[in-house]
C-alpha positions in Angstrom: 26.1 -13.8 -40.6 26.8 -12.2 -44.1 27.0 -8.1 -43.1 24.7 -5.6 -44.6 27.1 -3.5 -46.7 26.6 0.3 -46.5 23.9 2.6 -48.5 24.6 5.9 -50.1 23.3 9.0 -48.3 21.7 11.7 -50.5 21.2 15.5 -48.2 19.1 17.8 -50.4 18.3 21.2 -49.6 18.8 19.8 -45.9 17.8 23.3 -43.7 17.4 23.5 -40.3 15.5 27.2 -38.7 15.4 26.8 -34.3 12.2 28.7 -33.3 13.0 32.4 -32.1 16.4 31.7 -34.1 17.2 35.1 -36.5 18.7 32.8 -39.1 18.9 29.0 -39.9 21.5 26.6 -37.9 21.9 25.1 -40.9 21.2 26.4 -44.5 20.3 24.1 -47.3 23.3 22.0 -47.4 22.8 19.4 -50.4 26.0 16.5 -50.0 25.9 12.9 -51.3 28.0 10.5 -49.2 28.9 7.3 -51.4 27.9 3.8 -50.6 30.6 2.2 -48.3 32.5 5.8 -47.4 33.8 6.9 -44.4 32.9 11.2 -45.0 33.8 13.1 -42.2 32.1 16.6 -41.2 35.2 19.3 -39.9 34.6 23.0 -39.5 35.0 25.3 -36.3 32.4 25.5 -33.3 29.1 26.5 -33.7 29.0 25.8 -37.5 26.2 23.1 -37.6 28.0 19.7 -38.2 26.2 17.5 -35.4 23.2 19.2 -36.3 23.5 18.2 -39.6 24.5 14.6 -38.2 21.8 14.2 -36.2 18.9 15.4 -39.3 20.1 12.3 -40.7 18.6 9.4 -38.1 16.0 12.7 -37.3 17.2 13.0 -33.7 16.8 16.7 -34.9 13.9 17.5 -37.6 14.9 19.3 -40.6 12.7 23.0 -41.1 12.9 21.7 -44.9 14.9 19.3 -47.7 15.4 15.5 -48.0 17.0 13.0 -46.4 17.1 10.1 -49.1 19.4 6.9 -47.9 19.9 3.9 -50.7 16.4 4.4 -52.9 14.0 5.3 -49.9 13.5 9.0 -49.0 13.3 8.7 -45.1 12.4 12.4 -44.2 8.7 11.6 -43.7 9.6 7.7 -42.1 8.5 7.1 -38.8 11.3 8.5 -37.2 11.8 5.8 -34.3 11.8 3.0 -36.9 14.6 5.0 -38.9 16.7 5.0 -36.0 16.6 1.4 -35.6 17.9 1.0 -39.2 20.6 3.5 -38.2 23.7 3.0 -36.2 24.8 6.0 -33.7 27.9 6.2 -31.5 28.6 9.5 -29.3 31.2 10.9 -27.3 31.5 9.2 -23.8 29.8 6.2 -25.4 26.5 6.7 -23.9 25.6 3.2 -22.6 22.9 2.5 -19.8 24.8 2.4 -16.8 22.1 0.2 -15.2 22.7 -2.4 -18.0 25.7 -5.2 -19.2 27.9 -5.1 -21.8 25.3 -7.8 -23.2 22.4 -6.0 -22.9 23.5 -2.6 -24.2 24.7 -4.4 -27.3 21.8 -6.0 -27.2 19.0 -3.4 -27.0 18.2 -2.5 -30.8 18.5 -6.2 -31.9 15.8 -7.2 -29.4 13.9 -4.2 -30.6 13.3 -5.7 -34.0 12.4 -8.7 -33.3 15.4 -10.7 -33.0 15.1 -14.6 -31.7 16.8 -14.8 -28.4 19.5 -17.4 -29.6 20.2 -14.9 -32.5 20.5 -11.9 -30.3 23.0 -14.0 -27.9 25.1 -15.4 -31.3 25.6 -11.1 -32.1 26.6 -10.7 -28.9 29.3 -12.7 -28.9 30.2 -11.5 -32.8 30.2 -7.5 -31.9 32.7 -8.1 -29.0 34.9 -10.2 -30.7 34.7 -7.9 -33.3 35.8 -4.8 -32.0 38.8 -6.9 -30.0 37.2 -7.6 -26.4 36.7 -11.3 -25.1 33.5 -12.2 -24.7 33.4 -14.4 -21.6 35.5 -11.3 -19.4 33.2 -8.6 -20.6 29.9 -10.3 -21.7 28.4 -9.4 -18.1 30.3 -6.4 -16.6 28.4 -3.0 -16.2 29.8 0.3 -17.9 31.1 1.7 -14.8 33.9 -1.7 -14.4 35.2 -0.7 -17.9 38.0 1.6 -19.4 37.1 4.8 -21.1 38.4 3.4 -24.5 36.5 -0.3 -23.5 33.5 1.9 -22.8 33.9 3.3 -26.6 34.4 -0.1 -28.1 31.4 -1.1 -26.5 29.4 1.6 -27.8 30.5 1.2 -31.7 29.7 -2.2 -30.7 26.0 -1.7 -29.9 25.8 0.6 -33.0 27.0 -1.5 -35.3 24.9 -4.8 -33.4 21.6 -4.5 -35.7 23.6 -4.5 -39.0 23.0 -1.2 -40.1 23.9 0.3 -43.2 24.9 3.5 -42.0 26.8 4.5 -39.1 26.7 7.9 -37.9 29.4 9.2 -34.9 29.0 12.4 -33.2 32.7 13.0 -32.0 33.2 9.4 -30.8 36.8 9.5 -29.6 36.9 13.2 -27.6 36.6 12.0 -24.1 39.0 9.9 -24.1 43.3 10.2 -23.6 44.6 10.8 -26.8 47.2 7.0 -26.5 43.5 5.4 -26.5 42.0 8.1 -29.0 45.0 6.6 -31.5 44.1 3.0 -31.1 40.6 3.7 -31.6 40.9 5.3 -34.4 42.9 1.9 -35.7 40.0 -0.1 -34.5 37.7 2.0 -36.7 39.7 1.8 -40.2 39.7 -1.9 -39.7 35.9 -2.2 -38.9 35.6 -0.6 -41.6 38.0 -2.5 -44.0 35.4 -6.0 -43.2 32.4 -4.1 -42.9 32.6 -1.3 -45.7 30.0 1.1 -44.0 28.6 4.0 -45.3 30.5 6.1 -42.0 29.2 10.0 -41.1 31.6 11.1 -38.6 31.8 14.8 -37.0 35.2 16.1 -35.4 36.6 19.3 -34.6 40.0 17.6 -35.1 41.7 17.9 -38.5 44.1 15.1 -37.8 41.7 12.4 -37.0 39.8 13.7 -40.2 42.6 13.5 -42.3 43.5 9.5 -40.5 39.6 8.7 -41.7 38.2 10.1 -43.7 37.9 9.1 -47.5 36.5 12.4 -47.9 36.4 15.4 -46.1 33.9 18.4 -46.0 35.1 22.0 -44.4 32.0 23.5 -43.0 31.3 27.1 -42.6 28.9 28.7 -40.5 25.3 27.0 -41.0 27.5 23.9 -42.3 27.8 25.4 -46.2 30.6 23.9 -47.2 33.8 25.2 -48.2 35.5 22.3 -49.5 34.3 18.4 -50.2 37.3 16.4 -51.6 39.4 13.7 -50.7 42.3 14.5 -47.8 45.2 14.4 -50.3 43.0 17.3 -53.0 42.6 19.5 -49.2 46.0 19.1 -48.0 47.6 20.0 -51.3 45.0 22.2 -52.7 42.9 23.8 -50.2 40.1 26.1 -51.7 40.8 28.8 -50.2 42.1 30.7 -46.9 39.3 29.5 -44.3 40.3 25.6 -45.7 44.0 26.7 -45.4 43.0 27.7 -41.7 42.1 24.4 -41.4 45.0 22.6 -42.3 47.0 25.0 -40.9 51.0 24.5 -40.8 53.0 21.8 -41.9 50.7 20.7 -44.2 53.2 17.9 -45.6 53.7 16.2 -42.2 50.2 16.2 -41.9 50.3 13.7 -45.2 52.2 11.0 -42.7 48.5 10.4 -41.7 47.3 9.2 -45.2 49.9 6.5 -45.3 49.6 3.4 -43.0 51.9 1.3 -41.4 50.8 -1.8 -43.8 52.0 0.4 -47.0 55.6 0.6 -45.5 58.1 -2.2 -44.4 57.6 -3.9 -41.4 59.9 -6.2 -40.6 60.1 -9.6 -38.8 62.0 -9.9 -35.6 63.9 -12.3 -33.7 61.4 -12.8 -30.8 61.1 -15.7 -27.9 58.1 -16.4 -25.6 58.2 -16.1 -21.6 58.1 -20.0 -21.3 60.9 -20.8 -23.9 63.9 -21.8 -21.7 66.5 -19.5 -21.0 68.8 -21.0 -22.5 67.4 -20.9 -25.9 66.8 -17.3 -25.4 70.3 -17.0 -24.5 71.6 -18.5 -27.6 69.5 -16.8 -29.7 71.1 -13.4 -28.5 74.6 -14.4 -28.9 74.2 -16.0 -31.9 71.6 -13.8 -33.6 73.0 -10.9 -36.6 70.9 -8.5 -34.0 71.8 -7.7 -30.1 68.5 -7.5 -29.3 64.7 -9.4 -29.7 61.3 -9.2 -28.9 60.0 -11.4 -25.3 56.7 -12.4 -26.2 53.4 -12.9 -23.3 51.4 -16.6 -23.4 49.4 -14.5 -25.9 52.1 -14.1 -28.2 51.8 -10.1 -27.2 55.1 -8.0 -27.1 56.3 -7.8 -22.9 59.7 -7.2 -22.8 63.0 -6.0 -25.2 66.0 -8.5 -24.5 69.4 -7.0 -25.1 73.0 -9.1 -24.7 73.8 -7.0 -22.6 70.5 -8.1 -19.9 71.6 -11.5 -19.7 74.0 -11.0 -17.4 71.0 -9.6 -15.0 68.7 -12.6 -16.1 70.1 -15.3 -13.4 67.9 -17.7 -14.0 65.1 -15.7 -14.8 63.6 -13.1 -17.0 61.8 -11.1 -14.3 64.2 -8.1 -13.9 66.0 -8.2 -17.6 65.0 -6.3 -20.1 62.8 -3.1 -21.0 59.5 -3.5 -21.2 57.3 -2.7 -24.0 55.5 0.3 -23.2 53.9 0.9 -26.9 52.8 -0.6 -30.0 50.7 0.1 -32.8 48.7 -1.6 -35.5 49.0 -2.2 -39.1 46.0 0.7 -39.7 48.2 3.0 -37.2 49.2 5.9 -39.6 52.8 6.7 -40.1 52.7 9.6 -37.6 51.5 7.5 -34.9 54.9 4.8 -35.9 57.0 7.6 -35.6 56.0 9.4 -32.7 56.0 6.0 -30.8 59.5 5.2 -32.7 60.9 8.6 -32.0 59.9 8.1 -27.7 61.8 4.9 -27.8 65.5 4.9 -27.4 66.0 2.3 -29.6 64.5 3.6 -32.7 61.9 0.9 -33.9 58.3 0.2 -32.4 56.5 -3.5 -32.5 53.2 -3.8 -34.7 50.6 -5.8 -33.4 47.5 -7.7 -34.9 43.6 -6.5 -33.8 44.1 -9.3 -30.1 47.2 -7.4 -29.4 49.6 -10.5 -30.9 53.0 -9.5 -32.6 53.2 -9.2 -36.5 56.4 -7.1 -37.0 58.6 -4.4 -36.4 59.3 -1.2 -38.1 61.9 1.0 -37.2 63.0 4.9 -37.4 65.3 4.1 -40.7 61.8 3.0 -42.8 60.2 5.7 -41.3 62.6 8.5 -42.1 62.8 7.4 -45.7 59.2 7.9 -46.3 59.1 11.6 -44.6 61.5 11.9 -46.9 59.8 10.7 -49.8 57.1 12.6 -48.5 59.1 16.0 -48.6 60.8 15.4 -51.8 57.1 14.9 -53.6 55.8 18.5 -52.1 58.8 20.0 -53.3 58.9 18.6 -56.6 55.1 19.9 -56.7 55.8 22.9 -55.6 58.2 23.5 -57.9 56.2 22.4 -60.7 53.3 24.6 -59.6 55.8 28.1 -59.7 57.2 26.7 -63.0 53.2 26.6 -64.7 52.5 30.3 -63.0 56.3 31.1 -64.7 54.5 30.3 -68.0 50.9 31.6 -67.3 52.6 35.2 -66.5 54.7 35.1 -69.4 52.0 34.2 -71.5 49.7 36.9 -70.5 52.6 39.4 -70.7 53.5 38.1 -74.5 49.5 38.5 -75.5 49.5 42.2 -74.1 52.7 42.9 -76.0 51.3 41.3 -79.1 47.9 43.2 -78.6 49.4 46.5 -78.3 52.0 45.3 -81.3 48.5 45.2 -83.4 47.5 48.3 -82.4 44.5 47.1 -80.4 43.3 47.8 -76.7 45.2 51.7 -76.4 45.9 54.7 -77.7 48.5 55.9 -80.7 47.1 52.6 -82.5 46.5 51.5 -86.3 43.3 52.6 -87.8 
């Protein structure tokens, strides 16, 4: 099945005034999201970012203004029909607890009249897409899933009817930080494959940097303080309000803009848990490195084995080696990878694919080299900015002096 790509969203003078309110919750917003783009709404609590998002699918009805999706004005469309054309994912997944995973995902395709065979095929496809084994998860209920698994199913449900637009309202806000990082990576991978138009609300600026093609920093009433790329906002915030969101350490925040796939992921000696012990010993003894990565039967990272572990093996690998406690995907940021590497005594982390399978290793030297390059680039940019300011001051001084010399602009000048 060929996936539907994203559609342009255009908000025109969008306003929401709640009855009895002294002023608008959202005031005259004009915003265009390009087809296939991920735009993040970020701003302080109560600024109207979720209200703006919910007006796009008319969960909240606008008081005035227009909403265009693609070439269609959807402001006056039947709201139920509109919502069936827009994916929607929220915090804590919003799954129906009395429905199985498959029934949750199948909900909208059934409503819009897909055949049973097409719905069944789509459910399998969606589970596979979000990295859940259809055979294992098809018949489970939400209560039988972890928080991260529930969020994956929530995204699968939002995408099930193949909508061009996906709205996400703090979808990863209720899970632990490690799961959140992996879900963010998963969304990045999905977007590489699907090219949907995504509007995503968060209060976490680091999340905005990591996920967004562009970021809309919103003031009170959803007034747009700055709408630009993460790089532009980090390096050139428009005012103190935006600078406050960027916070300290802008150079380090730029680590969220570079992916593991963009740096030197290297191959590493590996062995499988079912390989003969003698072959594993021979690899360790003869290799250029004193360590190898033991993979499980699904080629997922399982244990780090060192030469010194051989004496403890005694015919079995059960007690030998160190369990792999953290991995990163190719879509993880350099910040994610650096955190994983710095918490590992050996200074390296395994890189995995969509099913958790081993694809390589990235080490602390590679990551630190990239950090130094970013810091040096920032230093040179700051020097260039200082040079430009100095030239501007000298030019202004020179012009002022020339004005005095010609008698312009001051008492006692020539007639």
